[in-house]
C-alpha positions as CSV (number, residue, x, y, z in Angstrom):
1,M,94.9,192.5,146.0
2,S,92.8,190.7,143.5
3,Y,95.9,191.2,140.7
4,I,98.0,188.9,143.3
5,Q,95.1,186.3,143.8
6,D,94.5,185.8,140.2
7,W,98.6,185.6,139.5
8,V,98.6,182.8,142.1
9,T,95.9,181.1,140.7
10,E,97.2,181.1,137.4
11,I,100.6,179.7,138.7
12,I,98.6,176.9,140.5
13,I,96.6,175.8,137.3
14,F,99.7,176.2,135.1
15,I,101.6,173.8,137.3
16,L,98.8,171.3,137.5
17,I,98.1,171.3,133.5
18,A,102.0,170.9,133.2
19,M,102.3,167.9,135.3
20,I,99.3,166.3,133.5
21,V,101.0,167.0,130.1
22,D,104.2,165.7,131.3
23,L,102.5,162.4,132.7
24,L,100.7,161.9,129.4
25,M,103.6,162.7,126.9
26,P,105.6,159.5,125.7
27,Q,109.1,159.0,126.2
28,S,110.8,160.7,123.2
29,S,113.3,163.2,122.0
30,M,110.7,166.0,122.0
31,Q,110.2,165.8,125.7
32,K,113.2,167.9,126.6
33,Y,112.0,170.6,124.2
34,V,108.6,170.5,125.7
35,R,109.6,170.7,129.1
36,F,111.9,173.5,128.2
37,A,108.9,175.4,126.5
38,V,107.0,174.7,129.8
39,G,109.7,176.1,132.0
40,M,110.0,179.2,130.3
41,I,106.3,179.9,130.1
42,L,106.4,179.3,134.0
43,V,109.0,181.8,134.6
44,L,107.2,184.4,132.6
45,I,104.1,183.5,134.8
46,F,106.3,184.3,137.8
47,L,107.7,187.2,136.2
48,Q,104.5,188.7,135.1
49,P,104.4,191.4,138.2
50,L,107.6,192.5,137.0
51,F,106.3,193.1,133.2
52,H,103.3,194.7,134.6
53,V,105.4,197.3,136.5
54,F,107.9,198.0,133.8
55,N,105.5,197.5,131.2
56,A,107.2,194.9,129.4
57,N,106.0,192.4,126.6
58,P,106.1,189.0,127.7
59,S,105.3,187.5,124.5
60,K,108.3,189.1,122.8
61,F,110.3,188.1,125.8
62,L,109.4,184.2,125.3
63,Q,110.1,184.4,121.6
64,N,113.4,185.5,122.1
65,E,114.3,182.8,124.7
66,L,112.7,179.9,122.7
67,L,114.8,181.3,119.6
68,S,117.9,181.3,121.5
69,G,117.4,178.0,122.8
70,S,116.7,176.6,119.5
71,N,120.1,178.0,118.3
72,E,122.0,176.5,121.0
73,S,120.1,173.0,120.4
74,E,120.9,173.4,116.5
75,Q,124.9,174.0,117.6
76,L,124.9,171.0,120.1
77,E,123.5,168.8,117.2
78,K,126.4,170.1,114.7
79,E,128.9,169.3,117.3
80,I,127.8,165.9,118.0
81,E,127.8,165.1,114.5
82,N,131.1,166.4,113.9
83,Q,132.5,164.3,116.7
84,K,130.8,161.2,115.3
85,I,132.4,161.8,111.9
86,D,135.8,162.0,113.9
87,I,135.3,159.0,115.5
88,Q,134.5,157.3,112.4
89,A,137.5,158.5,110.7
90,S,139.7,157.3,113.6
91,Q,138.0,154.0,113.5
92,R,138.5,154.0,109.8
93,A,142.5,154.6,110.2
94,Y,142.9,152.0,113.1
95,I,141.0,149.3,111.1
96,L,143.1,150.2,107.9
97,N,146.3,150.1,110.1
98,Q,145.4,146.5,111.3
99,I,144.8,145.2,107.8
100,A,147.9,146.5,106.7
101,Q,150.0,144.8,109.4
102,Q,148.0,141.6,108.7
103,L,149.0,141.9,105.0
104,K,152.6,142.3,106.0
105,T,152.6,139.4,108.2
106,I,151.0,137.0,105.4
107,A,153.5,138.0,102.8
108,E,156.8,139.9,103.9
109,E,158.6,136.6,105.0
110,E,158.1,135.0,101.4
111,L,159.0,138.3,99.7
112,M,162.4,138.2,101.8
113,K,163.3,134.7,100.9
114,K,162.5,135.1,96.7
115,Y,163.5,138.7,96.2
116,G,165.1,140.3,99.3
117,V,162.6,142.8,99.7
118,M,160.6,144.4,102.3
119,I,157.3,146.1,102.6
120,Q,157.4,149.6,103.7
121,D,154.0,150.8,103.6
122,I,150.4,149.7,102.2
123,K,147.8,152.2,101.2
124,F,144.4,151.5,100.4
125,T,142.2,153.2,97.6
126,F,138.2,152.9,98.0
127,P,135.4,154.1,95.9
128,D,134.4,157.6,96.6
129,Q,130.7,156.6,97.8
130,S,132.1,153.8,99.9
131,E,131.8,154.4,103.7
132,E,132.6,150.9,104.8
133,V,136.3,149.5,105.1
134,N,135.5,146.2,103.1
135,W,137.8,143.9,101.4
136,E,135.7,143.4,98.4
137,N,135.2,147.1,97.8
138,I,139.2,147.9,97.7
139,E,139.9,149.3,94.5
140,M,143.6,149.5,94.8
141,L,146.6,148.6,97.0
142,S,149.7,150.6,96.7
143,V,152.5,148.6,98.0
144,A,155.8,150.5,98.8
145,I,158.8,148.1,98.9
146,K,162.4,148.3,99.3
147,R,165.4,146.1,99.1
148,S,166.7,144.6,102.5
149,E,169.8,146.2,104.0
150,E,171.3,142.8,104.0
151,T,170.6,142.2,100.1
152,A,171.5,145.7,99.4
153,N,175.1,145.0,101.3
154,Q,175.6,141.7,99.4
155,E,174.8,143.5,96.1
156,I,177.6,146.3,96.9
157,R,180.4,143.7,97.8
158,E,179.7,142.1,94.9
159,V,180.6,145.1,92.8
160,D,184.1,145.2,91.1
161,V,185.4,148.6,90.8
162,D,187.1,149.0,87.2
163,I,187.9,152.7,86.0
164,D,188.1,151.6,82.3
165,E,184.3,149.9,82.6
166,E,181.1,151.5,82.8
167,P,179.5,151.1,86.3
168,A,177.0,148.4,86.6
169,T,173.4,149.4,86.7
170,E,171.6,148.0,89.8
171,E,169.5,145.0,89.1
172,K,165.8,145.5,88.5
173,L,163.1,143.8,90.7
174,P,160.9,141.4,89.0
175,I,157.7,143.6,89.8
176,E,155.4,141.1,87.9
177,D,156.5,138.2,89.8
178,I,156.2,140.2,93.1
179,K,152.5,141.3,92.0
180,N,151.7,137.6,91.3
181,D,153.0,136.3,94.6
182,L,150.9,139.1,96.5
183,S,147.9,138.6,94.6
184,S,148.3,134.8,95.5
185,F,149.0,135.5,99.2
186,W,146.2,138.2,99.9
187,E,143.6,136.6,97.0
188,I,143.0,139.7,95.3
189,S,143.3,140.3,91.7
190,K,146.8,141.5,90.4
191,D,145.1,144.3,88.7
192,K,144.2,145.9,92.1
193,I,148.1,145.8,93.1
194,S,150.3,148.9,92.4
195,I,154.1,148.3,93.3
196,I,156.0,151.5,94.4
197,G,159.7,150.7,94.3
198,E,162.4,152.5,96.1
199,G,162.8,155.5,93.5
200,G,158.9,156.3,94.1
201,N,158.1,154.6,90.8
202,Q,154.9,153.2,90.6
203,T,154.1,150.2,88.6
């Protein structure tokens, strides 16, 4: 009988102490861990008669439970960090896509008028340690271009087939002039622009 009285008294005292500690503790990320530990201790106190009957070691039980809770917390933090990285990667890809569309809009009309070429794709190269998508941080712009279908058809119609003559070579694009124009349109150094032609040749 005295054992039960001591057990109930211990529960009441611990609950009062836990309430006081919870009221005095400032709001922080550590609060949830303290509440978890207090809850585990309270559960152990409630189960103390069972431990007594089965001759179990409550301290070992508490140690295992706390270790399990710590592992779950670490796993949760890793999952949150991975999700954060994925979100940042998606945001980066979206921003680069928007920048590429804007660059196309600025330059493509003039390139069509002067050279009869279209911009297929724009890829960005940043320094290895750079995390921000910043125009000033760009190391290289790789611009893939191709002749427009209208220009290609015009060139085909102008070719005269003569068996005795060697086939005419395709007129090369004025890459340096295109680079100069893109540098002017986009206000970026010509050295940071790389042109990739229809054959995949990079200049």
